[in-house]
C-alpha positions in Angstrom: -202.4 116.1 29.4 -198.8 117.0 28.6 -196.5 114.3 27.3 -193.0 113.8 28.5 -190.0 113.4 26.1 -190.1 109.6 26.1 -193.9 109.5 25.4 -193.5 112.1 22.5 -190.8 109.8 20.9 -193.2 106.8 21.1 -196.1 108.8 19.6 -193.9 110.1 16.7 -192.6 106.6 15.9 -196.0 105.1 16.0 -197.2 107.8 13.5 -194.2 107.0 11.2 -195.3 103.3 11.1 -198.9 104.3 10.2 -197.6 106.7 7.6 -195.5 104.0 5.9 -198.5 101.7 5.8 -200.7 104.3 4.2 -198.0 105.2 1.5 -197.1 101.7 0.5 -200.0 99.3 1.2 -201.2 99.4 -2.5 -197.8 99.4 -4.1 -196.5 96.1 -5.5 -193.1 95.4 -6.9 -192.7 94.2 -10.4 -189.0 93.9 -10.6 -186.0 94.5 -8.2 -182.4 93.6 -8.3 -181.8 92.6 -4.7 -182.9 89.2 -3.6 -186.1 88.6 -1.8 -186.6 87.0 1.7 -189.5 86.2 3.9 -187.8 86.0 7.4 -186.7 89.6 7.2 -186.8 90.2 11.0 -183.9 87.7 11.3 -182.0 89.0 8.3 -181.8 92.8 8.8 -178.1 93.0 8.7 -178.3 92.1 4.9 -180.1 95.4 4.3 -179.4 97.6 7.3 -175.9 98.2 8.8 -177.4 99.9 11.7 -178.6 96.6 13.2 -174.9 95.4 13.6 -174.4 94.6 17.4 -177.9 95.5 18.4 -178.3 92.3 20.6 -175.2 92.9 22.6 -174.0 89.4 21.8 -172.0 87.6 19.1 -174.5 86.5 16.4 -173.7 84.1 13.5 -176.6 83.3 11.1 -177.1 81.3 7.9 -180.1 81.7 5.6 -180.9 79.6 2.5 -183.8 80.6 0.2 -185.0 78.5 -2.6 -187.5 80.5 -4.7 -190.1 79.2 -7.0 -189.3 75.5 -6.7 -189.7 73.8 -10.2 -189.2 77.0 -12.2 -186.2 76.9 -14.5 -183.5 79.4 -13.6 -185.3 80.4 -10.3 -183.4 82.3 -7.7 -181.3 80.5 -5.0 -179.8 82.7 -2.3 -177.4 82.0 0.5 -176.5 84.5 3.1 -174.1 84.3 6.1 -174.1 87.1 8.6 -172.0 87.6 11.7 -172.1 90.6 14.1 -171.1 91.6 17.5 -171.2 94.6 20.0 -167.8 96.4 20.3 -166.3 99.5 21.8 -164.3 101.1 19.0 -165.7 104.7 19.4 -168.3 104.2 22.0 -169.5 101.4 24.3 -172.6 100.8 22.1 -170.9 100.3 18.7 -171.4 97.3 16.6 -169.6 95.6 13.7 -170.8 92.9 11.2 -169.9 91.0 8.2 -172.5 89.9 5.5 -171.6 87.4 2.8 -174.2 86.6 0.1 -174.3 84.3 -3.0 -177.3 85.0 -5.2 -177.9 82.9 -8.4 -180.8 83.7 -10.7 -181.0 82.4 -14.3 -177.6 83.2 -16.1 -176.6 85.7 -13.4 -174.5 85.1 -10.3 -173.7 87.7 -7.6 -171.2 87.1 -4.7 -170.8 90.0 -2.3 -168.9 90.7 1.0 -170.1 93.6 3.0 -168.5 95.2 6.2 -171.0 97.0 8.6 -170.5 99.4 11.4 -173.0 101.0 13.7 -173.1 103.3 16.7 -176.1 103.9 18.9 -177.3 106.3 21.5 -180.0 106.4 24.1 -183.0 108.5 23.1 -186.0 108.6 25.3 -186.7 105.0 26.5 -185.1 103.4 23.5 -181.9 103.4 21.5 -181.3 105.1 18.1 -178.6 103.6 15.9 -176.9 104.8 12.7 -174.9 102.5 10.5 -172.7 102.5 7.4 -171.6 99.6 5.1 -168.9 99.2 2.5 -168.3 96.1 0.4 -167.4 94.4 -2.9 -169.7 92.5 -5.2 -168.6 90.2 -8.0 -171.3 90.1 -10.7 -171.0 87.3 -13.2 -173.2 87.1 -16.4 -173.0 83.8 -18.3 -175.7 84.0 -21.0 -177.1 80.7 -22.3 -180.6 81.5 -23.6 -182.5 79.5 -26.2 -185.6 80.1 -28.1 -188.6 77.9 -28.1 -187.3 76.0 -31.3 -183.9 75.4 -29.6 -182.0 78.0 -31.6 -179.4 80.2 -30.0 -180.9 83.5 -28.9 -177.7 85.4 -28.5 -177.2 88.1 -31.1 -173.7 89.5 -31.0 -175.0 92.5 -33.0 -176.9 93.6 -29.9 -174.6 95.4 -27.4 -177.0 95.0 -24.5 -176.6 91.2 -24.6 -173.2 89.8 -23.9 -172.3 86.9 -26.3 -169.9 85.2 -23.7 -169.3 85.0 -20.0 -168.5 88.3 -18.4 -168.0 89.6 -15.0 -167.0 92.7 -12.9 -166.1 93.8 -9.5 -168.2 96.6 -8.1 -167.7 98.7 -4.9 -170.9 99.1 -3.0 -172.0 101.3 -0.1 -175.1 101.6 2.2 -176.5 103.4 5.1 -179.1 102.7 7.7 -180.9 103.8 10.8 -182.6 101.9 13.6 -184.7 102.8 16.6 -185.7 100.3 19.3 -188.3 101.4 21.9 -189.7 99.4 24.7 -192.5 97.9 22.6 -191.8 98.8 19.1 -189.0 99.2 16.5 -188.4 101.2 13.3 -185.6 100.6 10.7 -184.8 102.6 7.5 -181.9 102.0 5.2 -180.5 102.5 1.6 -178.3 100.0 -0.3 -176.2 100.7 -3.4 -176.2 104.4 -2.6 -173.3 104.9 -5.1 -175.3 103.0 -7.7 -172.3 100.8 -8.9 -171.9 99.7 -12.5 -169.5 98.0 -14.8 -169.0 97.7 -18.6 -168.5 94.6 -20.6 -166.8 94.0 -24.0 -169.8 95.0 -26.3 -169.7 98.5 -24.6 -172.8 97.5 -22.7 -173.3 98.7 -19.0 -174.8 96.9 -16.1 -175.7 99.1 -13.1 -177.5 98.5 -9.8 -180.2 100.9 -8.8 -180.3 102.4 -5.3 -182.7 100.4 -3.0 -184.6 101.6 0.0 -185.9 99.5 2.9 -188.3 100.3 5.8 -189.3 97.9 8.6 -191.6 98.6 11.6 -193.4 96.6 14.1 -195.1 96.5 17.5 -195.0 93.9 20.3 -198.3 93.3 22.1 -198.1 91.3 25.3 -201.3 89.1 25.4 -200.5 87.0 28.5 -197.4 86.1 30.6 -196.7 83.4 28.0 -197.9 84.8 24.6 -196.9 87.8 22.7 -198.1 89.1 19.3 -195.9 90.8 16.8 -197.5 92.6 13.8 -194.8 94.1 11.4 -194.4 95.5 8.0 -191.4 95.3 5.6 -191.2 97.6 2.6 -188.7 97.7 -0.1 -188.4 99.8 -3.3 -185.9 101.0 -5.9 -188.0 104.1 -6.4 -189.7 102.7 -9.5 -191.1 99.4 -8.1 -192.4 98.7 -4.6 -193.1 95.6 -2.5 -194.7 95.2 0.9 -194.6 92.2 3.3 -197.2 92.2 6.1 -196.6 89.8 9.0 -198.3 88.7 12.1 -196.4 86.4 14.5 -197.5 84.8 17.7 -194.7 84.1 20.1 -194.8 81.7 23.0 -192.5 82.3 26.0 -190.0 84.0 23.7 -189.0 80.6 22.3 -191.6 79.3 20.0 -193.3 81.1 17.2 -195.6 80.8 14.2 -197.0 83.4 11.9 -198.6 84.4 8.7 -197.4 86.9 6.1 -198.9 88.4 3.0 -197.0 89.9 0.1 -199.7 91.5 -2.1 -199.7 90.2 -5.7 -197.0 87.6 -4.9 -197.4 85.1 -2.0 -199.0 84.1 1.3 -196.2 83.3 3.8 -196.2 80.7 6.6 -193.5 80.9 9.3 -192.4 78.6 12.1 -189.4 78.7 14.4 -188.0 77.9 17.8 -185.0 79.0 20.0 -183.2 76.6 22.3 -181.8 77.8 25.6 -178.2 77.4 24.4 -178.6 80.3 21.9 -179.4 78.2 18.8 -182.4 79.5 16.8 -184.0 77.7 13.9 -186.7 79.2 11.5 -188.6 78.0 8.4 -190.8 79.9 6.0 -192.9 78.7 3.1 -194.2 81.0 0.4 -197.3 80.0 -1.4 -197.3 81.8 -4.7 -200.5 83.8 -5.6 -199.2 85.5 -8.7 -199.4 84.2 -12.3 -196.2 82.2 -11.6 -198.2 79.9 -9.2 -198.9 77.7 -12.3 -195.3 77.0 -12.9 -193.8 76.5 -9.4 -194.6 74.7 -6.2 -193.7 77.7 -3.8 -190.6 78.8 -2.1 -188.6 77.5 0.9 -186.5 79.5 3.3 -184.4 78.0 6.1 -182.8 80.0 8.9 -180.2 78.9 11.5 -178.4 81.1 13.9 -176.2 80.9 17.1 -175.9 83.7 19.7 -173.2 83.7 22.5 -171.1 85.8 24.6 -167.3 85.7 25.4 -168.1 86.9 29.0 -168.7 83.6 30.8 -169.2 85.5 34.2 -172.6 86.8 33.1 -175.8 85.1 32.1 -177.6 86.3 29.0 -181.0 86.0 27.6 -180.6 84.9 24.1 -183.2 86.5 21.9 -183.9 87.9 18.5 -183.4 91.7 18.4 -186.9 91.8 16.9 -188.5 89.9 19.8 -188.2 92.6 22.5 
């Protein structure tokens, strides 16, 4: 049996998802510079500029993550994203802004990123390419102490700043996204220019290039229920981390799911979408690593609103990941 062009695209994309699973299933991250999230399907604009404007609506979203509750210096991350479909070059363009505040230990990062995407119909789906540019303010305020309470800072070590220091870094990223009828694939790279800054002791702080892959499939079980298996992979080319997720969706408005991050956590997700375009999601990470003895898990809260300025038309408000 000969396959038509659309069917060939579907088969190739499916094989790409399987290849990604085979390559990264057993790889676990040990350290990465970018913050970690559990509700990645709602937060793709943070890591992939190609997702800007994908829903065709104006979307505003706020996400707060409180990681490793009870652990001193644990990460706390807040993200605000807004994106919309526009017609700057073509009728399927998208723009977006991502603002993030990430605090971990003595380090605080504030970034503002502009995203632009353009998409084209390929087969039965749409292929998008995106580019991002932004600025990051990285602040280091050391205040470490040893077990006996003495100051750990040693001014003779140029790798450790002995006072507060910060720098402004220019940052760039690129991304690709393909959305078919029942599946999606996304691939992106952040910090492609590997920005760095120097502080007074001639020390240098640099950000490694990070790569992201996400793929998933939508399985219609009944008229009301849909199942969404997906995988999210992130790496800085030296450490890797994989999130496996399985979500059950009811009438496109209520969902619950389980996720597994090998070597790190089991994830529980719940959410709902109201008919006025408001969406709420919650995720709880139950730690399975050695850190589980020192924290009570991680909490992540997501809130978004989708709307259109065209009041003459009715729209189906939905996540771009619930096709």
